[in-house]
C-alpha positions, -999 to +999 in steps of 0.1 A: -187-054-060-160-078-066-153-107-042-117-097-042-127-072-017-152-075+013-170-047+027-187-048+062-200-021+084-194-025+122-209+003+141-197+033+123-167+019+109-163+005+073-141-026+071-126-031+038-109-066+036-086-077+007-099-111+000-072-131-018-057-150+012-046-179-010-025-154-030-015-132+000-040-106-010-024-094-043-036-061-055-052-056-090-080-036-106-103-061-090-093-043-057-086-008-067-118+002-083-141-012-056-121+004-028-123+038-045-161+033-049-164+022-012-145+052+001-165+076-021-197+061-007-184+063+028-182+102+026-216+108+010-239+132+028-262+103+039-235+079+050-233+069+086-198+058+083-173+077+106-140+058+101-124+032+078-103+001+085-085-016+057-071-051+062-063-084+045-081-118+048-059-146+065-026-140+080-011-114+056-021-079+049-011-076+010+017-089-010+013-060-035+012-065-072+011-097-091+043-103-110+024-123-136+007-090-146+039-070-148+052-098-171+022-092-194+028-054-192+063-058-207+047-064-241+026-030-238+037+003-251+051+027-225+020+048-222-002+017-217+022+006-188+017+040-172-021+038-175-020+003-156+001+020-127-025+049-125-052+026-115-031+018-083-021+054-078-058+067-082-066+042-053-038+055-032-047+091-039-083+083-028-071+067+005-050+096+011-077+122+003-105+105+023-117+130+049-124+102+075-097+085+096-084+055+077-066+027+096-044-001+083-048-034+103-016-054+093-013-090+102+019-109+090+031-082+069+028-061+039+049-060+007+053-039-024+021-019-033+007-037-003+031-018+021+024+014+001-014+011+007-007+006+045+016+035+045-012+056+028-034+052+057-036+076+086-026+052+112-012+016+112-019-010+137+003-041+130+010-075+147+043-083+164+068-097+140+050-084+110+073-075+080+072-045+057+090-052+025+098-032-007+115-057-027+111-043-060+148-039-066+151-078-063+131-080-096+149-052-113+120-028-106+113+003-088+085+011-061+052+023-071+021+032-051+039+060-032+060+036-014+093+055-018+076+087-012+061+076+021+093+063+032+112+092+023+089+116+042+086+094+072+119+077+079+156+088+079+170+086+045+193+059+054+166+035+065+145+045+035+174+036+013+180+003+032+144-008+025+143+003-011+180-007-024+183-040-005+147-051-005+151-066+028+120-066+052+118-043+082+100-056+114+070-038+128+089-031+159+116-012+141+089+009+123+072+014+155+104+030+171+105+052+141+070+064+145+055+048+113+036+021+130+013+035+157+005+003+178+020-032+180-004-059+192-004-095+195-007-117+162-045-119+154-054-087+173-047-061+146-084-058+133-098-058+167-074-031+180-079-010+150-117-013+155-112-001+192-092+029+177-120+037+153-146+034+179-130+062+197-123+082+167-160+080+156-170+097+187-149+127+177-160+158+156-162+147+121-156+181+105-128+190+127-112+155+120-114+162+083-099+197+086-071+183+107-063+156+081-064+184+053-039+205+074-016+176+080-016+166+043-013+202+028+025+205+030+031+174+011+000+171-012+016+187-044+049+173-038+034+138-033+013+139-065+045+148-084+062+121-068+035+095-080+040+107-114+078+102-110+071+067-097+046+059-126+071+069-152+101+050-138+083+019-128+067+019-165+103+021-180+117-004-154+090-030-164+103-031-199+140-034-191+162-064-193+167-063-156+130-067-149+129-096-175+156-114-155+142-105-122+106-116-129+120-149-146+142-156-115+112-150-092+091-175-113+121-201-113+126-195-076+163-186-079+185-155-074+184-131-103+217-126-124+213-090-135+232-078-166+260-054-157+259-016-167+272-024-201+243-049-208+266-080-210 
């Protein structure tokens, strides 16, 4: 499997580590496909895995998608852009559908599709002061990976709007108070605390846990899949827009973007 992702089994827990620390663990197909395969293998009849932890190497969970790849996608036809986003969405669906408990261990923070990946997990253990950010709007883009869907399902509309429309980070402690983060731990302890949690879960009844997950997900499953399709479409359109062209260029040039007004001037 790709070195962009590391896999380790500790006890009956599969640890999946996004391994691009020098780039804050950006997400790409080098991550999506190995993660999907690992989760599929984990639920095979002969597997001894009872729980999964997803984390990031170094001091950050994941910065999400690579803006350099988005720049390349601008030149693609719209259906091809949608196809590229579907690789991310397929991984998110696989995480959501996994019958095993899946815990996100977040150090430092999670941004963009990295935040979406954390929100896709059943529970989140995050370090004090970690920041969750959906800053797509700052690059003239819209959330993908289910980010806007997770927020709208789990947060008051006003806070979901704040995160998506301003792109400003929200601290772990605030999301803990809202019930989105399950445990807040000292910096450096997210993985060990998540493993303590999965050790306890691993002693539980596997079939009952899978059934409970299915019941919890049932009311939202169809609506969430439809939401992913809307995100895919709108993000694909946004990537080709003049706003995204300016937003991505500004990010590369380390300046504030100057977006065209509603008349395109």
